[in-house]
Structure formats: structure tokens, C-alpha cells
PQR file of N, CA, C, O and H, with PARSE charges and radii, in Angstrom:
ATOM      1  N   MET A   1      -8.580  10.577  10.319 -0.4000 1.5000
ATOM      2  CA  MET A   1      -7.161  10.283  10.190 -0.0000 2.0000
ATOM      3  C   MET A   1      -6.247  11.550  10.175  0.5500 1.7000
ATOM      4  O   MET A   1      -5.339  11.705  10.992 -0.5500 1.4000
ATOM      5  N   PHE A   2      -6.558  12.464   9.168 -0.4000 1.5000
ATOM      6  CA  PHE A   2      -5.895  13.818   9.023 -0.0000 2.0000
ATOM      7  C   PHE A   2      -6.576  14.748   9.980  0.5500 1.7000
ATOM      8  O   PHE A   2      -7.797  14.646  10.097 -0.5500 1.4000
ATOM      9  H   PHE A   2      -7.295  12.338   8.505  0.4000 1.0000
ATOM     10  N   LYS A   3      -5.937  15.625  10.662 -0.4000 1.5000
ATOM     11  CA  LYS A   3      -6.658  16.712  11.417 -0.0000 2.0000
ATOM     12  C   LYS A   3      -6.214  18.122  11.019  0.5500 1.7000
ATOM     13  O   LYS A   3      -5.015  18.397  11.013 -0.5500 1.4000
ATOM     14  H   LYS A   3      -4.945  15.708  10.567  0.4000 1.0000
ATOM     15  N   LYS A   4      -7.162  19.039  10.680 -0.4000 1.5000
ATOM     16  CA  LYS A   4      -6.826  20.270  10.412 -0.0000 2.0000
ATOM     17  C   LYS A   4      -6.535  21.184  11.670  0.5500 1.7000
ATOM     18  O   LYS A   4      -7.354  21.425  12.557 -0.5500 1.4000
ATOM     19  H   LYS A   4      -8.136  18.815  10.685  0.4000 1.0000
ATOM     20  N   THR A   5      -5.448  21.577  11.614 -0.4000 1.5000
ATOM     21  CA  THR A   5      -4.894  22.345  12.875 -0.0000 2.0000
ATOM     22  C   THR A   5      -4.345  23.778  12.358  0.5500 1.7000
ATOM     23  O   THR A   5      -3.310  23.870  11.698 -0.5500 1.4000
ATOM     24  H   THR A   5      -4.783  21.382  10.893  0.4000 1.0000
ATOM     25  N   ALA A   6      -5.134  24.874  12.722 -0.4000 1.5000
ATOM     26  CA  ALA A   6      -4.814  26.391  12.177 -0.0000 2.0000
ATOM     27  C   ALA A   6      -4.511  26.205  10.600  0.5500 1.7000
ATOM     28  O   ALA A   6      -5.395  26.013   9.765 -0.5500 1.4000
ATOM     29  H   ALA A   6      -5.975  24.800  13.258  0.4000 1.0000
ATOM     30  N   LYS A   7      -3.149  26.288  10.322 -0.4000 1.5000
ATOM     31  CA  LYS A   7      -2.685  26.294   8.967 -0.0000 2.0000
ATOM     32  C   LYS A   7      -2.083  25.145   8.548  0.5500 1.7000
ATOM     33  O   LYS A   7      -1.410  25.218   7.520 -0.5500 1.4000
ATOM     34  H   LYS A   7      -2.431  26.444  11.001  0.4000 1.0000
ATOM     35  N   HIS A   8      -2.183  24.019   9.159 -0.4000 1.5000
ATOM     36  CA  HIS A   8      -1.533  22.746   8.972 -0.0000 2.0000
ATOM     37  C   HIS A   8      -2.431  21.665   8.993  0.5500 1.7000
ATOM     38  O   HIS A   8      -3.529  21.751   9.543 -0.5500 1.4000
ATOM     39  H   HIS A   8      -2.731  23.960   9.994  0.4000 1.0000
ATOM     40  N   ILE A   9      -1.976  20.523   8.354 -0.4000 1.5000
ATOM     41  CA  ILE A   9      -2.865  19.251   8.330 -0.0000 2.0000
ATOM     42  C   ILE A   9      -1.790  18.305   9.273  0.5500 1.7000
ATOM     43  O   ILE A   9      -0.583  18.223   9.048 -0.5500 1.4000
ATOM     44  H   ILE A   9      -1.084  20.453   7.907  0.4000 1.0000
ATOM     45  N   GLU A  10      -2.473  17.655  10.314 -0.4000 1.5000
ATOM     46  CA  GLU A  10      -1.640  16.866  11.146 -0.0000 2.0000
ATOM     47  C   GLU A  10      -2.088  15.498  10.544  0.5500 1.7000
ATOM     48  O   GLU A  10      -3.222  15.171  10.192 -0.5500 1.4000
ATOM     49  H   GLU A  10      -3.454  17.722  10.497  0.4000 1.0000
ATOM     50  N   LEU A  11      -0.810  14.701  10.504 -0.4000 1.5000
ATOM     51  CA  LEU A  11      -1.062  13.406  10.070 -0.0000 2.0000
ATOM     52  C   LEU A  11      -1.096  12.448  11.293  0.5500 1.7000
ATOM     53  O   LEU A  11      -0.814  12.874  12.413 -0.5500 1.4000
ATOM     54  H   LEU A  11       0.111  14.966  10.790  0.4000 1.0000
ATOM     55  N   PRO A  12      -1.471  11.045  11.058 -0.5600 1.5000
ATOM     56  CA  PRO A  12      -1.554  10.088  12.227  0.2800 2.0000
ATOM     57  C   PRO A  12      -0.233  10.102  13.101  0.5500 1.7000
ATOM     58  O   PRO A  12      -0.242   9.964  14.324 -0.5500 1.4000
ATOM     59  N   ASP A  13       0.810  10.269  12.393 -0.4000 1.5000
ATOM     60  CA  ASP A  13       2.122  10.124  13.294 -0.0000 2.0000
ATOM     61  C   ASP A  13       2.606  11.351  14.015  0.5500 1.7000
ATOM     62  O   ASP A  13       3.667  11.415  14.636 -0.5500 1.4000
ATOM     63  H   ASP A  13       0.816  10.381  11.400  0.4000 1.0000
ATOM     64  N   GLY A  14       1.704  12.347  13.871 -0.4000 1.5000
ATOM     65  CA  GLY A  14       2.013  13.643  14.577 -0.0000 2.0000
ATOM     66  C   GLY A  14       2.815  14.785  13.819  0.5500 1.7000
ATOM     67  O   GLY A  14       3.076  15.853  14.372 -0.5500 1.4000
ATOM     68  H   GLY A  14       0.842  12.295  13.367  0.4000 1.0000
ATOM     69  N   SER A  15       3.215  14.467  12.421 -0.4000 1.5000
ATOM     70  CA  SER A  15       3.717  15.345  11.634 -0.0000 2.0000
ATOM     71  C   SER A  15       2.801  16.339  11.080  0.5500 1.7000
ATOM     72  O   SER A  15       1.641  15.964  10.907 -0.5500 1.4000
ATOM     73  H   SER A  15       3.003  13.599  11.971  0.4000 1.0000
ATOM     74  N   LYS A  16       3.115  17.555  10.765 -0.4000 1.5000
ATOM     75  CA  LYS A  16       2.312  18.615  10.315 -0.0000 2.0000
ATOM     76  C   LYS A  16       2.755  19.126   9.106  0.5500 1.7000
ATOM     77  O   LYS A  16       3.956  19.380   9.016 -0.5500 1.4000
ATOM     78  H   LYS A  16       4.057  17.860  10.906  0.4000 1.0000
ATOM     79  N   PHE A  17       1.995  19.338   8.115 -0.4000 1.5000
ATOM     80  CA  PHE A  17       2.427  19.893   6.794 -0.0000 2.0000
ATOM     81  C   PHE A  17       1.213  20.780   6.327  0.5500 1.7000
ATOM     82  O   PHE A  17       0.042  20.579   6.651 -0.5500 1.4000
ATOM     83  H   PHE A  17       1.019  19.132   8.188  0.4000 1.0000
ATOM     84  N   PHE A  18       1.679  21.805   5.506 -0.4000 1.5000
ATOM     85  CA  PHE A  18       0.726  22.738   4.716 -0.0000 2.0000
ATOM     86  C   PHE A  18      -0.026  22.069   3.799  0.5500 1.7000
ATOM     87  O   PHE A  18       0.512  21.234   3.071 -0.5500 1.4000
ATOM     88  H   PHE A  18       2.630  21.968   5.243  0.4000 1.0000
ATOM     89  N   GLU A  19      -1.205  22.313   3.723 -0.4000 1.5000
ATOM     90  CA  GLU A  19      -2.248  21.454   2.568 -0.0000 2.0000
ATOM     91  C   GLU A  19      -1.526  21.824   1.166  0.5500 1.7000
ATOM     92  O   GLU A  19      -1.526  20.972   0.278 -0.5500 1.4000
ATOM     93  H   GLU A  19      -1.642  22.991   4.313  0.4000 1.0000
ATOM     94  N   SER A  20      -1.001  22.900   0.984 -0.4000 1.5000
ATOM     95  CA  SER A  20      -0.356  23.026  -0.498 -0.0000 2.0000
ATOM     96  C   SER A  20       0.752  21.896  -0.605  0.5500 1.7000
ATOM     97  O   SER A  20       0.920  21.289  -1.663 -0.5500 1.4000
ATOM     98  H   SER A  20      -1.002  23.592   1.706  0.4000 1.0000
ATOM     99  N   LYS A  21       1.565  21.614   0.632 -0.4000 1.5000
ATOM    100  CA  LYS A  21       2.651  20.518   0.195 -0.0000 2.0000
ATOM    101  C   LYS A  21       2.057  19.202  -0.031  0.5500 1.7000
ATOM    102  O   LYS A  21       2.578  18.369  -0.773 -0.5500 1.4000
ATOM    103  H   LYS A  21       1.429  22.106   1.491  0.4000 1.0000
ATOM    104  N   ILE A  22       0.891  19.001   0.653 -0.4000 1.5000
ATOM    105  CA  ILE A  22       0.194  17.609   0.454 -0.0000 2.0000
ATOM    106  C   ILE A  22      -0.462  17.492  -1.050  0.5500 1.7000
ATOM    107  O   ILE A  22      -0.359  16.521  -1.799 -0.5500 1.4000
ATOM    108  H   ILE A  22       0.468  19.677   1.255  0.4000 1.0000
ATOM    109  N   GLU A  23      -1.072  18.565  -1.274 -0.4000 1.5000
ATOM    110  CA  GLU A  23      -1.681  18.742  -2.715 -0.0000 2.0000
ATOM    111  C   GLU A  23      -0.592  18.562  -3.787  0.5500 1.7000
ATOM    112  O   GLU A  23      -0.742  17.939  -4.838 -0.5500 1.4000
ATOM    113  H   GLU A  23      -1.155  19.354  -0.665  0.4000 1.0000
ATOM    114  N   ALA A  24       0.550  19.206  -3.369 -0.4000 1.5000
ATOM    115  CA  ALA A  24       1.679  19.146  -4.718 -0.0000 2.0000
ATOM    116  C   ALA A  24       2.332  17.621  -4.732  0.5500 1.7000
ATOM    117  O   ALA A  24       2.890  17.222  -5.754 -0.5500 1.4000
ATOM    118  H   ALA A  24       0.672  19.712  -2.516  0.4000 1.0000
ATOM    119  N   ASP A  25       2.252  16.921  -3.740 -0.4000 1.5000
ATOM    120  CA  ASP A  25       2.709  15.528  -3.771 -0.0000 2.0000
ATOM    121  C   ASP A  25       1.954  14.466  -3.070  0.5500 1.7000
ATOM    122  O   ASP A  25       2.392  13.890  -2.074 -0.5500 1.4000
ATOM    123  H   ASP A  25       1.798  17.245  -2.909  0.4000 1.0000
ATOM    124  N   PRO A  26       0.727  14.205  -3.654 -0.5600 1.5000
ATOM    125  CA  PRO A  26      -0.384  13.348  -2.904  0.2800 2.0000
ATOM    126  C   PRO A  26       0.261  11.968  -2.870  0.5500 1.7000
ATOM    127  O   PRO A  26      -0.059  11.346  -1.857 -0.5500 1.4000
ATOM    128  N   GLU A  27       0.939  11.428  -3.553 -0.4000 1.5000
ATOM    129  CA  GLU A  27       1.404   9.969  -3.580 -0.0000 2.0000
ATOM    130  C   GLU A  27       2.161   9.854  -2.439  0.5500 1.7000
ATOM    131  O   GLU A  27       2.115   8.719  -1.966 -0.5500 1.4000
ATOM    132  H   GLU A  27       1.198  11.934  -4.376  0.4000 1.0000
ATOM    133  N   ARG A  28       3.009  10.826  -1.686 -0.4000 1.5000
ATOM    134  CA  ARG A  28       3.717  10.627  -0.592 -0.0000 2.0000
ATOM    135  C   ARG A  28       2.793  10.409   0.497  0.5500 1.7000
ATOM    136  O   ARG A  28       3.060   9.538   1.325 -0.5500 1.4000
ATOM    137  H   ARG A  28       3.046  11.749  -2.071  0.4000 1.0000
ATOM    138  N   PHE A  29       1.640  11.160   0.606 -0.4000 1.5000
ATOM    139  CA  PHE A  29       0.728  11.263   1.686 -0.0000 2.0000
ATOM    140  C   PHE A  29      -0.341  10.239   1.724  0.5500 1.7000
ATOM    141  O   PHE A  29      -0.751   9.689   2.746 -0.5500 1.4000
ATOM    142  H   PHE A  29       1.424  11.868  -0.067  0.4000 1.0000
ATOM    143  N   PHE A  30      -0.777  10.024   0.442 -0.4000 1.5000
ATOM    144  CA  PHE A  30      -1.929   9.003   0.284 -0.0000 2.0000
ATOM    145  C   PHE A  30      -1.308   7.730  -0.107  0.5500 1.7000
ATOM    146  O   PHE A  30      -1.387   7.309  -1.261 -0.5500 1.4000
ATOM    147  H   PHE A  30      -0.444  10.471  -0.388  0.4000 1.0000
ATOM    148  N   THR A  31      -0.675   7.094   0.858 -0.4000 1.5000
ATOM    149  CA  THR A  31      -0.065   5.620   0.551 -0.0000 2.0000
ATOM    150  C   THR A  31      -1.254   4.754   0.516  0.5500 1.7000
ATOM    151  O   THR A  31      -2.378   5.137   0.841 -0.5500 1.4000
ATOM    152  H   THR A  31      -0.611   7.436   1.795  0.4000 1.0000
ATOM    153  N   PRO A  32      -0.938   3.475   0.076 -0.5600 1.5000
ATOM    154  CA  PRO A  32      -1.921   2.363   0.035  0.2800 2.0000
ATOM    155  C   PRO A  32      -2.577   2.032   1.376  0.5500 1.7000
ATOM    156  O   PRO A  32      -3.726   1.591   1.407 -0.5500 1.4000
ATOM    157  N   GLU A  33      -1.822   2.251   2.541 -0.4000 1.5000
ATOM    158  CA  GLU A  33      -2.406   2.008   3.698 -0.0000 2.0000
ATOM    159  C   GLU A  33      -3.448   3.120   4.179  0.5500 1.7000
ATOM    160  O   GLU A  33      -4.490   2.930   4.806 -0.5500 1.4000
ATOM    161  H   GLU A  33      -0.889   2.609   2.516  0.4000 1.0000
ATOM    162  N   VAL A  34      -2.946   4.239   3.764 -0.4000 1.5000
ATOM    163  CA  VAL A  34      -3.991   5.531   4.085 -0.0000 2.0000
ATOM    164  C   VAL A  34      -5.249   5.309   3.228  0.5500 1.7000
ATOM    165  O   VAL A  34      -6.369   5.484   3.707 -0.5500 1.4000
ATOM    166  H   VAL A  34      -2.099   4.393   3.256  0.4000 1.0000
ATOM    167  N   LEU A  35      -5.065   4.945   2.033 -0.4000 1.5000
ATOM    168  CA  LEU A  35      -6.256   4.826   1.194 -0.0000 2.0000
ATOM    169  C   LEU A  35      -7.186   3.621   1.741  0.5500 1.7000
ATOM    170  O   LEU A  35      -8.411   3.654   1.629 -0.5500 1.4000
ATOM    171  H   LEU A  35      -4.155   4.803   1.643  0.4000 1.0000
ATOM    172  N   LYS A  36      -6.600   2.735   2.244 -0.4000 1.5000
ATOM    173  CA  LYS A  36      -7.352   1.444   2.570 -0.0000 2.0000
ATOM    174  C   LYS A  36      -7.984   1.936   3.907  0.5500 1.7000
ATOM    175  O   LYS A  36      -9.155   1.614   4.108 -0.5500 1.4000
ATOM    176  H   LYS A  36      -5.604   2.709   2.335  0.4000 1.0000
ATOM    177  N   ALA A  37      -7.370   2.639   4.790 -0.4000 1.5000
ATOM    178  CA  ALA A  37      -8.128   3.191   6.020 -0.0000 2.0000
ATOM    179  C   ALA A  37      -9.264   4.085   5.548  0.5500 1.7000
ATOM    180  O   ALA A  37     -10.386   3.876   6.009 -0.5500 1.4000
ATOM    181  H   ALA A  37      -6.419   2.900   4.627  0.4000 1.0000
ATOM    182  N   LEU A  38      -9.079   5.023   4.702 -0.4000 1.5000
ATOM    183  CA  LEU A  38      -9.966   6.021   4.206 -0.0000 2.0000
ATOM    184  C   LEU A  38     -11.212   5.197   3.725  0.5500 1.7000
ATOM    185  O   LEU A  38     -12.336   5.532   4.102 -0.5500 1.4000
ATOM    186  H   LEU A  38      -8.167   5.193   4.327  0.4000 1.0000
ATOM    187  N   ASP A  39     -11.015   4.084   2.866 -0.4000 1.5000
ATOM    188  CA  ASP A  39     -11.990   3.216   2.298 -0.0000 2.0000
ATOM    189  C   ASP A  39     -12.829   2.611   3.183  0.5500 1.7000
ATOM    190  O   ASP A  39     -14.025   2.420   2.967 -0.5500 1.4000
ATOM    191  H   ASP A  39     -10.103   3.811   2.561  0.4000 1.0000
ATOM    192  N   GLU A  40     -12.064   2.208   4.479 -0.4000 1.5000
ATOM    193  CA  GLU A  40     -12.805   1.376   5.411 -0.0000 2.0000
ATOM    194  C   GLU A  40     -13.684   2.403   6.281  0.5500 1.7000
ATOM    195  O   GLU A  40     -14.736   2.064   6.820 -0.5500 1.4000
ATOM    196  H   GLU A  40     -11.092   2.363   4.655  0.4000 1.0000
ATOM    197  N   PHE A  41     -13.173   3.614   6.354 -0.4000 1.5000
ATOM    198  CA  PHE A  41     -13.990   4.787   7.058 -0.0000 2.0000
ATOM    199  C   PHE A  41     -15.213   5.121   6.391  0.5500 1.7000
ATOM    200  O   PHE A  41     -16.280   5.347   6.962 -0.5500 1.4000
ATOM    201  H   PHE A  41     -12.318   3.890   5.916  0.4000 1.0000
ATOM    202  N   CYS A  42     -14.983   5.145   5.004 -0.4000 1.5000
ATOM    203  CA  CYS A  42     -16.225   5.536   4.260 -0.0000 2.0000
ATOM    204  C   CYS A  42     -17.284   4.577   4.241  0.5500 1.7000
ATOM    205  O   CYS A  42     -18.448   4.977   4.264 -0.5500 1.4000
ATOM    206  H   CYS A  42     -14.117   4.962   4.540  0.4000 1.0000
ATOM    207  N   LYS A  43     -16.968   3.138   4.192 -0.4000 1.5000
ATOM    208  CA  LYS A  43     -17.894   2.034   4.167 -0.0000 2.0000
ATOM    209  C   LYS A  43     -18.752   2.090   5.450  0.5500 1.7000
ATOM    210  O   LYS A  43     -19.959   1.846   5.463 -0.5500 1.4000
ATOM    211  H   LYS A  43     -16.023   2.813   4.173  0.4000 1.0000
ATOM    212  N   LYS A  44     -17.922   2.479   6.662 -0.4000 1.5000
ATOM    213  CA  LYS A  44     -18.571   2.431   7.854 -0.0000 2.0000
ATOM    214  C   LYS A  44     -19.693   3.616   7.908  0.5500 1.7000
ATOM    215  O   LYS A  44     -20.824   3.471   8.371 -0.5500 1.4000
ATOM    216  H   LYS A  44     -16.942   2.677   6.651  0.4000 1.0000
ATOM    217  N   LYS A  45     -19.146   4.858   7.327 -0.4000 1.5000
ATOM    218  CA  LYS A  45     -19.857   5.903   7.495 -0.0000 2.0000
ATOM    219  C   LYS A  45     -20.930   6.111   6.586  0.5500 1.7000
ATOM    220  O   LYS A  45     -21.961   6.673   6.954 -0.5500 1.4000
ATOM    221  H   LYS A  45     -18.227   4.976   6.951  0.4000 1.0000
ATOM    222  N   PHE A  46     -20.746   5.656   5.309 -0.4000 1.5000
ATOM    223  CA  PHE A  46     -21.818   5.912   4.226 -0.0000 2.0000
ATOM    224  C   PHE A  46     -22.576   4.744   3.796  0.5500 1.7000
ATOM    225  O   PHE A  46     -23.485   4.918   2.984 -0.5500 1.4000
ATOM    226  H   PHE A  46     -19.908   5.199   5.010  0.4000 1.0000
ATOM    227  N   CYS A  47     -22.333   3.623   4.216 -0.4000 1.5000
ATOM    228  CA  CYS A  47     -23.079   2.362   3.859 -0.0000 2.0000
ATOM    229  C   CYS A  47     -24.476   2.318   4.767  0.5500 1.7000
ATOM    230  O   CYS A  47     -24.510   2.738   5.923 -0.5500 1.4000
ATOM    231  H   CYS A  47     -21.595   3.481   4.876  0.4000 1.0000
ATOM    232  N   PHE A  48     -25.582   1.770   4.100 -0.4000 1.5000
ATOM    233  CA  PHE A  48     -26.713   1.589   4.771 -0.0000 2.0000
ATOM    234  C   PHE A  48     -26.861   0.119   5.169  0.5500 1.7000
ATOM    235  O   PHE A  48     -27.684  -0.213   6.022 -0.5500 1.4000
ATOM    236  H   PHE A  48     -25.555   1.429   3.161  0.4000 1.0000
ATOM    237  N   ALA A  49     -26.177  -0.639   4.640 -0.4000 1.5000
ATOM    238  CA  ALA A  49     -26.208  -2.240   5.173 -0.0000 2.0000
ATOM    239  C   ALA A  49     -24.873  -2.722   5.337  0.5500 1.7000
ATOM    240  O   ALA A  49     -23.857  -2.069   5.103 -0.5500 1.4000
ATOM    241  H   ALA A  49     -25.508  -0.370   3.947  0.4000 1.0000
ATOM    242  N   ASP A  50     -24.934  -4.066   5.810 -0.4000 1.5000
ATOM    243  CA  ASP A  50     -23.643  -4.572   6.020 -0.0000 2.0000
ATOM    244  C   ASP A  50     -23.087  -4.932   4.688  0.5500 1.7000
ATOM    245  O   ASP A  50     -23.780  -5.362   3.766 -0.5500 1.4000
ATOM    246  H   ASP A  50     -25.760  -4.597   6.000  0.4000 1.0000
ATOM    247  N   ASN A  51     -21.678  -4.717   4.627 -0.4000 1.5000
ATOM    248  CA  ASN A  51     -21.026  -4.925   3.174 -0.0000 2.0000
ATOM    249  C   ASN A  51     -21.165  -6.422   2.886  0.5500 1.7000
ATOM    250  O   ASN A  51     -20.972  -6.749   1.715 -0.5500 1.4000
ATOM    251  H   ASN A  51     -21.116  -4.368   5.377  0.4000 1.0000
ATOM    252  N   ASP A  52     -21.436  -7.282   3.671 -0.4000 1.5000
ATOM    253  CA  ASP A  52     -21.727  -8.679   3.232 -0.0000 2.0000
ATOM    254  C   ASP A  52     -23.056  -8.864   2.892  0.5500 1.7000
ATOM    255  O   ASP A  52     -23.327  -9.899   2.283 -0.5500 1.4000
ATOM    256  H   ASP A  52     -21.593  -7.016   4.623  0.4000 1.0000
ATOM    257  N   GLU A  53     -23.956  -8.074   3.156 -0.4000 1.5000
ATOM    258  CA  GLU A  53     -25.396  -8.358   2.799 -0.0000 2.0000
ATOM    259  C   GLU A  53     -25.847  -7.366   1.751  0.5500 1.7000
ATOM    260  O   GLU A  53     -25.351  -6.240   1.755 -0.5500 1.4000
ATOM    261  H   GLU A  53     -23.737  -7.233   3.650  0.4000 1.0000
ATOM    262  N   GLN A  54     -26.673  -7.676   0.934 -0.4000 1.5000
ATOM    263  CA  GLN A  54     -27.030  -6.750  -0.280 -0.0000 2.0000
ATOM    264  C   GLN A  54     -28.362  -6.332   0.225  0.5500 1.7000
ATOM    265  O   GLN A  54     -29.075  -7.137   0.825 -0.5500 1.4000
ATOM    266  H   GLN A  54     -27.077  -8.591   0.931  0.4000 1.0000
ATOM    267  N   PRO A  55     -28.743  -5.053  -0.002 -0.5600 1.5000
ATOM    268  CA  PRO A  55     -30.061  -4.792   0.561  0.2800 2.0000
ATOM    269  C   PRO A  55     -31.287  -5.375  -0.328  0.5500 1.7000
ATOM    270  O   PRO A  55     -31.195  -5.610  -1.533 -0.5500 1.4000
ATOM    271  N   GLU A  56     -32.351  -5.553   0.393 -0.4000 1.5000
ATOM    272  CA  GLU A  56     -33.374  -6.339  -0.382 -0.0000 2.0000
ATOM    273  C   GLU A  56     -34.117  -5.448  -1.500  0.5500 1.7000
ATOM    274  O   GLU A  56     -34.073  -4.220  -1.416 -0.5500 1.4000
ATOM    275  H   GLU A  56     -32.425  -5.362   1.372  0.4000 1.0000
ATOM    276  N   ALA A  57     -34.692  -5.990  -2.381 -0.4000 1.5000
ATOM    277  CA  ALA A  57     -35.153  -5.153  -3.417 -0.0000 2.0000
ATOM    278  C   ALA A  57     -36.523  -4.798  -2.817  0.5500 1.7000
ATOM    279  O   ALA A  57     -37.198  -5.617  -2.193 -0.5500 1.4000
ATOM    280  H   ALA A  57     -34.728  -6.987  -2.450  0.4000 1.0000
ATOM    281  N   VAL A  58     -36.893  -3.530  -3.043 -0.4000 1.5000
ATOM    282  CA  VAL A  58     -38.326  -3.207  -2.647 -0.0000 2.0000
ATOM    283  C   VAL A  58     -39.258  -3.150  -3.814  0.5500 1.7000
ATOM    284  O   VAL A  58     -38.970  -2.552  -4.851 -0.5500 1.4000
ATOM    285  H   VAL A  58     -36.345  -2.865  -3.550  0.4000 1.0000
ATOM    286  N   GLU A  59     -40.501  -3.853  -3.600 -0.4000 1.5000
ATOM    287  CA  GLU A  59     -41.445  -4.141  -4.541 -0.0000 2.0000
ATOM    288  C   GLU A  59     -42.218  -2.844  -4.572  0.5500 1.7000
ATOM    289  O   GLU A  59     -42.582  -2.218  -3.576 -0.5500 1.4000
ATOM    290  H   GLU A  59     -40.735  -4.339  -2.758  0.4000 1.0000
ATOM    291  N   GLU A  60     -42.413  -2.534  -5.759 -0.4000 1.5000
ATOM    292  CA  GLU A  60     -43.387  -1.282  -5.906 -0.0000 2.0000
ATOM    293  C   GLU A  60     -44.940  -1.659  -6.032  0.5500 1.7000
ATOM    294  O   GLU A  60     -45.212  -2.575  -6.807 -0.5500 1.4000
ATOM    295  H   GLU A  60     -42.117  -3.043  -6.568  0.4000 1.0000
ATOM    296  N   LYS A  61     -45.856  -1.107  -5.418 -0.4000 1.5000
ATOM    297  CA  LYS A  61     -47.089  -1.346  -5.634 -0.0000 2.0000
ATOM    298  C   LYS A  61     -47.632  -0.636  -6.702  0.5500 1.7000
ATOM    299  O   LYS A  61     -47.281   0.536  -6.840 -0.5500 1.4000
ATOM    300  H   LYS A  61     -45.635  -0.363  -4.788  0.4000 1.0000
ATOM    301  N   PRO A  62     -48.517  -1.188  -7.575 -0.5600 1.5000
ATOM    302  CA  PRO A  62     -49.211  -0.468  -8.575  0.2800 2.0000
ATOM    303  C   PRO A  62     -50.128   0.700  -8.090  0.5500 1.7000
ATOM    304  O   PRO A  62     -50.913   0.376  -7.199 -0.5500 1.4000
ATOM    305  N   ALA A  63     -50.177   2.007  -8.512 -0.4000 1.5000
ATOM    306  CA  ALA A  63     -51.060   3.009  -8.225 -0.0000 2.0000
ATOM    307  C   ALA A  63     -52.504   2.487  -8.292  0.5500 1.7000
ATOM    308  O   ALA A  63     -52.962   1.878  -9.259 -0.5500 1.4000
ATOM    309  H   ALA A  63     -49.539   2.271  -9.236  0.4000 1.0000
ATOM    310  N   ALA A  64     -53.085   2.748  -7.317 -0.4000 1.5000
ATOM    311  CA  ALA A  64     -54.791   2.325  -7.321 -0.0000 2.0000
ATOM    312  C   ALA A  64     -55.519   3.218  -8.045  0.5500 1.7000
ATOM    313  O   ALA A  64     -56.736   3.077  -8.155 -0.5500 1.4000
ATOM    314  H   ALA A  64     -52.712   3.243  -6.532  0.4000 1.0000
TER
END
């Protein structure tokens, strides 16, 4: 969503801001829509199972 370009961070709308400006006013840049999109990205990137499915429990075998 955000792209690092040289000394700026480029937002999806094409506007560019210094990282310090974003850190100084995070509520302006991390809107509910942005947070939702980040959440969806992280679910796809870091989940190992479908969100609707729970992974099956793995039964451990006793040591022989």
C-alpha cells in the first residue's frame, strides 16, 4: 500500500510525505480503511489456513 521512494513514503493516492510526518500524525494516515486493507493483506500473507477453517489438531504419538 505504501511505497518507500528515496526520502519519502508514497501513499496509494500518489501523494508523498516524509516518514517523520507520518509518524507525527499517524491518525491522519492510518485511517480505518487503511487499517482494514493492512489487516486483509496480513491475513493473506501470514495465515497458513483459510480464515474460515481452523487447522486440525495434530495428535502426538507417545515416544517408543
